[in-house]
MOPAC internal coordinates of N, CA, C and O (Angstrom, degrees):
PM7 1SCF
backbone

  N    0.0000 0     0.00 0     0.00 0    0    0    0
  C    1.4498 1     0.00 0     0.00 0    1    0    0
  C    1.5268 1   107.85 1     0.00 0    2    1    0
  O    1.2310 1   120.00 1   -58.91 1    3    2    1
  N    1.3050 1   117.61 1   121.09 1    3    2    1
  C    1.4535 1   122.09 1   179.18 1    5    3    2
  C    1.5126 1   112.23 1   -84.48 1    6    5    3
  O    1.2310 1   121.32 1    -5.76 1    7    6    5
  N    1.3358 1   115.08 1   174.24 1    7    6    5
  C    1.4609 1   119.18 1  -178.05 1    9    7    6
  C    1.5220 1   112.09 1   -65.05 1   10    9    7
  O    1.2310 1   119.99 1   152.28 1   11   10    9
  N    1.3384 1   117.63 1   -27.72 1   11   10    9
  C    1.4669 1   120.43 1   177.98 1   13   11   10
  C    1.5226 1   111.21 1   -68.02 1   14   13   11
  O    1.2310 1   120.42 1   151.75 1   15   14   13
  N    1.3476 1   116.81 1   -28.25 1   15   14   13
  C    1.4616 1   121.60 1   179.41 1   17   15   14
  C    1.5224 1   112.36 1   -75.41 1   18   17   15
  O    1.2310 1   120.10 1   162.63 1   19   18   17
  N    1.3108 1   117.42 1   -17.37 1   19   18   17
  C    1.4623 1   120.46 1  -175.33 1   21   19   18
  C    1.5294 1   112.02 1  -121.61 1   22   21   19
  O    1.2310 1   120.67 1  -146.25 1   23   22   21
  N    1.3303 1   116.33 1    33.75 1   23   22   21
  C    1.4639 1   120.21 1   179.63 1   25   23   22
  C    1.5221 1   110.02 1  -135.32 1   26   25   23
  O    1.2310 1   121.79 1   -25.40 1   27   26   25
  N    1.3069 1   114.17 1   154.60 1   27   26   25
  C    1.4524 1   121.48 1   176.29 1   29   27   26
  C    1.5217 1   107.16 1  -120.27 1   30   29   27
  O    1.2310 1   120.17 1   -58.13 1   31   30   29
  N    1.3154 1   117.28 1   121.87 1   31   30   29
  C    1.4708 1   121.63 1  -179.36 1   33   31   30
  C    1.5219 1   108.93 1  -104.43 1   34   33   31
  O    1.2310 1   121.14 1   -57.02 1   35   34   33
  N    1.3246 1   115.42 1   122.98 1   35   34   33
  C    1.4639 1   122.41 1   178.56 1   37   35   34
  C    1.5152 1   108.71 1  -109.18 1   38   37   35
  O    1.2310 1   120.82 1   -48.72 1   39   38   37
  N    1.3342 1   116.04 1   131.28 1   39   38   37
  C    1.4683 1   121.42 1   179.44 1   41   39   38
  C    1.5169 1   108.78 1  -130.00 1   42   41   39
  O    1.2310 1   120.73 1   -38.59 1   43   42   41
  N    1.3291 1   116.21 1   141.41 1   43   42   41
  C    1.4592 1   120.42 1   177.29 1   45   43   42
  C    1.5221 1   109.37 1  -167.85 1   46   45   43
  O    1.2310 1   121.38 1    -3.00 1   47   46   45
  N    1.3325 1   114.97 1   177.00 1   47   46   45
  C    1.4643 1   120.62 1   177.04 1   49   47   46
  C    1.5214 1   109.82 1  -102.06 1   50   49   47
  O    1.2310 1   121.46 1   -33.44 1   51   50   49
  N    1.3127 1   114.81 1   146.56 1   51   50   49
  C    1.4481 1   121.42 1   178.71 1   53   51   50
  C    1.5262 1   110.01 1   -74.30 1   54   53   51
  O    1.2310 1   120.18 1   -49.88 1   55   54   53
  N    1.3229 1   117.26 1   130.12 1   55   54   53
  C    1.4676 1   120.85 1  -179.60 1   57   55   54
  C    1.5265 1   112.04 1  -106.44 1   58   57   55
  O    1.2310 1   120.59 1   173.69 1   59   58   57
  N    1.3436 1   116.48 1    -6.31 1   59   58   57
  C    1.4597 1   121.16 1   176.12 1   61   59   58
  C    1.5187 1   107.68 1  -131.15 1   62   61   59
  O    1.2310 1   120.44 1   -57.63 1   63   62   61
  N    1.3022 1   116.76 1   122.37 1   63   62   61
  C    1.4619 1   120.68 1  -179.37 1   65   63   62
  C    1.5247 1   109.94 1   -77.48 1   66   65   63
  O    1.2310 1   121.31 1   -36.65 1   67   66   65
  N    1.3226 1   115.09 1   143.35 1   67   66   65
  C    1.4638 1   120.82 1   173.14 1   69   67   66
  C    1.5222 1   108.74 1  -142.08 1   70   69   67
  O    1.2310 1   119.94 1     5.14 1   71   70   69
  N    1.3175 1   117.71 1  -174.86 1   71   70   69
  C    1.4649 1   120.20 1  -175.73 1   73   71   70
  C    1.5243 1   112.90 1   -68.11 1   74   73   71
  O    1.2310 1   119.90 1   163.30 1   75   74   73
  N    1.3349 1   117.80 1   -16.70 1   75   74   73
  C    1.4644 1   121.32 1  -177.20 1   77   75   74
  C    1.5228 1   113.56 1  -102.43 1   78   77   75
  O    1.2310 1   120.37 1   150.09 1   79   78   77
  N    1.3334 1   116.91 1   -29.91 1   79   78   77
  C    1.4643 1   120.94 1  -174.80 1   81   79   78
  C    1.5252 1   109.63 1  -133.20 1   82   81   79
  O    1.2310 1   121.15 1   -51.38 1   83   82   81
  N    1.3180 1   115.40 1   128.62 1   83   82   81
  C    1.4647 1   120.93 1   179.13 1   85   83   82
  C    1.5298 1   110.77 1   -78.29 1   86   85   83
  O    1.2310 1   120.74 1   -24.40 1   87   86   85
  N    1.3198 1   116.19 1   155.60 1   87   86   85
  C    1.4585 1   122.95 1   177.51 1   89   87   86
  C    1.5256 1   109.59 1   -58.77 1   90   89   87
  O    1.2310 1   120.46 1   -49.50 1   91   90   89
  N    1.3246 1   116.72 1   130.50 1   91   90   89
  C    1.4552 1   121.77 1   177.93 1   93   91   90
  C    1.5197 1   114.91 1    84.76 1   94   93   91
  O    1.2310 1   120.21 1   172.60 1   95   94   93
  N    1.3310 1   117.20 1    -7.40 1   95   94   93
  C    1.4684 1   119.96 1   178.87 1   97   95   94
  C    1.5314 1   109.24 1   -70.35 1   98   97   95
  O    1.2310 1   120.77 1   -31.47 1   99   98   97
  N    1.3168 1   116.13 1   148.53 1   99   98   97
  C    1.4619 1   120.85 1   178.37 1  101   99   98
  C    1.5209 1   110.29 1   -85.93 1  102  101   99
  O    1.2310 1   120.92 1   -34.01 1  103  102  101
  N    1.3153 1   115.84 1   145.99 1  103  102  101
  C    1.4562 1   121.28 1   175.99 1  105  103  102
  C    1.5253 1   108.99 1  -136.29 1  106  105  103
  O    1.2310 1   121.08 1   -22.87 1  107  106  105
  N    1.3267 1   115.54 1   157.13 1  107  106  105
  C    1.4637 1   122.31 1  -179.46 1  109  107  106
  C    1.5218 1   108.66 1  -132.44 1  110  109  107
  O    1.2310 1   121.54 1   -39.71 1  111  110  109
  N    1.3140 1   114.66 1   140.29 1  111  110  109
  C    1.4570 1   121.19 1   177.09 1  113  111  110
  C    1.5198 1   107.69 1  -129.88 1  114  113  111
  O    1.2310 1   120.42 1   -54.48 1  115  114  113
  N    1.3212 1   116.81 1   125.52 1  115  114  113
  C    1.4678 1   121.66 1   177.14 1  117  115  114
  C    1.5167 1   109.27 1  -104.82 1  118  117  115
  O    1.2310 1   120.66 1   -57.36 1  119  118  117
  N    1.3294 1   116.34 1   122.64 1  119  118  117
  C    1.4584 1   122.37 1   174.83 1  121  119  118
  C    1.5190 1   107.09 1  -105.33 1  122  121  119
  O    1.2310 1   120.92 1   -53.05 1  123  122  121
  N    1.3229 1   115.84 1   126.95 1  123  122  121
  C    1.4594 1   120.51 1  -176.81 1  125  123  122
  C    1.5229 1   111.15 1  -110.13 1  126  125  123
  O    1.2310 1   120.92 1   -33.12 1  127  126  125
  N    1.3137 1   115.85 1   146.88 1  127  126  125
  C    1.4516 1   122.81 1   177.85 1  129  127  126
  C    1.5270 1   109.99 1   -58.91 1  130  129  127
  O    1.2310 1   120.28 1   -44.60 1  131  130  129
  N    1.3207 1   117.06 1   135.40 1  131  130  129
  C    1.4695 1   124.79 1   178.83 1  133  131  130
  C    1.5239 1   114.05 1    66.10 1  134  133  131
  O    1.2310 1   120.16 1  -162.50 1  135  134  133
  N    1.3209 1   117.30 1    17.50 1  135  134  133
  C    1.4649 1   121.09 1   175.66 1  137  135  134
  C    1.5248 1   107.74 1  -116.58 1  138  137  135
  O    1.2310 1   120.61 1   -58.50 1  139  138  137
  N    1.3166 1   116.44 1   121.50 1  139  138  137
  C    1.4574 1   121.11 1  -175.41 1  141  139  138
  C    1.5250 1   111.33 1   -67.65 1  142  141  139
  O    1.2310 1   121.62 1   -32.29 1  143  142  141
  N    1.3298 1   114.51 1   147.71 1  143  142  141
  C    1.4600 1   121.16 1   172.60 1  145  143  142
  C    1.5188 1   107.98 1  -146.81 1  146  145  143
  O    1.2310 1   121.07 1   -21.11 1  147  146  145
  N    1.2976 1   115.55 1   158.89 1  147  146  145
  C    1.4609 1   121.00 1  -179.60 1  149  147  146
  C    1.5193 1   108.49 1  -120.82 1  150  149  147
  O    1.2310 1   121.34 1   -48.89 1  151  150  149
  N    1.3184 1   115.05 1   131.11 1  151  150  149
  C    1.4585 1   121.90 1   179.50 1  153  151  150
  C    1.5183 1   108.22 1  -112.38 1  154  153  151
  O    1.2310 1   121.04 1   -57.48 1  155  154  153
  N    1.3160 1   115.62 1   122.52 1  155  154  153
  C    1.4649 1   120.33 1   179.85 1  157  155  154
  C    1.5114 1   110.05 1  -118.89 1  158  157  155
  O    1.2310 1   121.74 1   -36.01 1  159  158  157
  N    1.3068 1   114.27 1   143.99 1  159  158  157
  C    1.4507 1   121.32 1   176.95 1  161  159  158
  C    1.5204 1   107.29 1  -150.56 1  162  161  159
  O    1.2310 1   120.07 1   -44.82 1  163  162  161
  N    1.3086 1   117.48 1   135.18 1  163  162  161
  C    1.4655 1   120.37 1  -176.75 1  165  163  162
  C    1.5122 1   112.27 1   -61.93 1  166  165  163
  O    1.2310 1   120.54 1   138.68 1  167  166  165
  N    1.3064 1   116.57 1   -41.32 1  167  166  165
  C    1.4495 1   120.86 1  -176.77 1  169  167  166
  C    1.5192 1   109.51 1  -138.14 1  170  169  167
  O    1.2310 1   120.56 1   -50.72 1  171  170  169
  N    1.3227 1   116.53 1   129.28 1  171  170  169
  C    1.4528 1   121.71 1   179.58 1  173  171  170
  C    1.5230 1   109.13 1  -109.98 1  174  173  171
  O    1.2310 1   120.43 1   -50.31 1  175  174  173
  N    1.3319 1   116.79 1   129.69 1  175  174  173
  C    1.4641 1   118.97 1   175.57 1  177  175  174
  C    1.5292 1   108.82 1   -87.20 1  178  177  175
  O    1.2310 1   120.62 1   -13.45 1  179  178  177
  N    1.3097 1   116.43 1   166.55 1  179  178  177
  C    1.4696 1   120.85 1  -175.24 1  181  179  178
  C    1.5254 1   112.33 1   -64.09 1  182  181  179
  O    1.2310 1   119.91 1   147.40 1  183  182  181
  N    1.3247 1   117.77 1   -32.60 1  183  182  181
  C    1.4738 1   120.60 1   179.33 1  185  183  182
  C    1.5261 1   110.17 1   -63.78 1  186  185  183
  O    1.2310 1   120.51 1   133.84 1  187  186  185
  N    1.3222 1   116.64 1   -46.16 1  187  186  185
  C    1.4680 1   120.46 1   179.57 1  189  187  186
  C    1.5234 1   110.66 1   -63.18 1  190  189  187
  O    1.2310 1   120.15 1   136.30 1  191  190  189
  N    1.3205 1   117.31 1   -43.70 1  191  190  189
  C    1.4691 1   120.94 1   179.42 1  193  191  190
  C    1.5225 1   111.67 1   -63.35 1  194  193  191
  O    1.2310 1   120.13 1   141.25 1  195  194  193
  N    1.3293 1   117.37 1   -38.75 1  195  194  193
  C    1.4676 1   120.55 1   177.53 1  197  195  194
  C    1.5210 1   111.01 1   -65.46 1  198  197  195
  O    1.2310 1   120.20 1   140.47 1  199  198  197
  N    1.3290 1   117.21 1   -39.53 1  199  198  197
  C    1.4720 1   120.12 1   178.54 1  201  199  198
  C    1.5174 1   111.16 1   -63.32 1  202  201  199
  O    1.2310 1   120.66 1   137.95 1  203  202  201
  N    1.3193 1   116.34 1   -42.05 1  203  202  201
  C    1.4658 1   119.79 1   178.55 1  205  203  202
  C    1.5201 1   109.87 1   -63.90 1  206  205  203
  O    1.2310 1   120.23 1   135.08 1  207  206  205
  N    1.3249 1   117.17 1   -44.92 1  207  206  205
  C    1.4603 1   121.72 1  -179.72 1  209  207  206
  C    1.5244 1   111.19 1   -61.64 1  210  209  207
  O    1.2310 1   119.96 1   135.54 1  211  210  209
  N    1.3369 1   117.67 1   -44.46 1  211  210  209
  C    1.4639 1   121.91 1   179.03 1  213  211  210
  C    1.5224 1   110.33 1   -62.26 1  214  213  211
  O    1.2310 1   119.92 1   133.88 1  215  214  213
  N    1.3302 1   117.76 1   -46.12 1  215  214  213
  C    1.4617 1   121.06 1  -178.95 1  217  215  214
  C    1.5185 1   111.58 1   -66.60 1  218  217  215
  O    1.2310 1   120.15 1   144.09 1  219  218  217
  N    1.3315 1   117.33 1   -35.91 1  219  218  217
  C    1.4574 1   120.63 1   176.79 1  221  219  218
  C    1.5263 1   110.40 1   -62.32 1  222  221  219
  O    1.2310 1   120.54 1   137.26 1  223  222  221
  N    1.3273 1   116.57 1   -42.74 1  223  222  221
  C    1.4684 1   120.75 1   179.14 1  225  223  222
  C    1.5196 1   111.06 1   -62.88 1  226  225  223
  O    1.2310 1   120.18 1   136.45 1  227  226  225
  N    1.3378 1   117.26 1   -43.55 1  227  226  225
  C    1.4668 1   120.94 1   178.87 1  229  227  226
  C    1.5218 1   110.50 1   -63.04 1  230  229  227
  O    1.2310 1   120.15 1   138.88 1  231  230  229
  N    1.3190 1   117.31 1   -41.12 1  231  230  229
  C    1.4645 1   121.21 1  -179.57 1  233  231  230
  C    1.5105 1   110.44 1   -65.03 1  234  233  231
  O    1.2310 1   120.12 1   136.26 1  235  234  233
  N    1.3336 1   117.38 1   -43.74 1  235  234  233
  C    1.4581 1   120.74 1   179.05 1  237  235  234
  C    1.5149 1   111.13 1   -64.57 1  238  237  235
  O    1.2310 1   120.12 1   138.86 1  239  238  237
  N    1.3334 1   117.38 1   -41.14 1  239  238  237
  C    1.4691 1   120.81 1   179.34 1  241  239  238
  C    1.5086 1   110.81 1   -63.53 1  242  241  239
  O    1.2310 1   120.32 1   138.12 1  243  242  241
  N    1.3265 1   116.99 1   -41.88 1  243  242  241
  C    1.4519 1   121.33 1   179.48 1  245  243  242
  C    1.5170 1   110.21 1   -65.02 1  246  245  243
  O    1.2310 1   120.40 1   135.99 1  247  246  245
  N    1.3441 1   116.84 1   -44.01 1  247  246  245
  C    1.4634 1   120.99 1   179.88 1  249  247  246
  C    1.5259 1   110.04 1   -63.02 1  250  249  247
  O    1.2310 1   120.31 1   138.84 1  251  250  249
  N    1.3248 1   117.01 1   -41.16 1  251  250  249
  C    1.4584 1   120.51 1   179.66 1  253  251  250
  C    1.5227 1   111.18 1   -65.00 1  254  253  251
  O    1.2310 1   119.98 1   144.73 1  255  254  253
  N    1.3312 1   117.65 1   -35.27 1  255  254  253
  C    1.4570 1   120.49 1  -178.78 1  257  255  254
  C    1.5372 1   111.08 1   -70.75 1  258  257  255
  O    1.2310 1   120.40 1   158.29 1  259  258  257
  N    1.3272 1   116.83 1   -21.71 1  259  258  257
  C    1.4765 1   119.71 1   178.11 1  261  259  258
  C    1.5153 1   112.32 1   -78.27 1  262  261  259
  O    1.2310 1   120.40 1   158.12 1  263  262  261
  N    1.3376 1   116.84 1   -21.88 1  263  262  261
  C    1.4759 1   120.16 1  -177.63 1  265  263  262
  C    1.4652 1   112.15 1   -74.22 1  266  265  263
  O    1.2310 1   120.10 1   180.00 1  267  266  265

């Protein structure tokens, strides 16, 4: 399994301009398996929190089934 098989590539356009990225510019983020990342958001709605909780449970169940 190569690194492309174990990564998630996210692409989108910037909706808020800052000193590093202009408004409307495209950006890409690669998330790799077994590599930590931190996701921050000022405000989380209940739907987003439920999705994270559900996915965390599925991940833990899958990991437990591998043991």
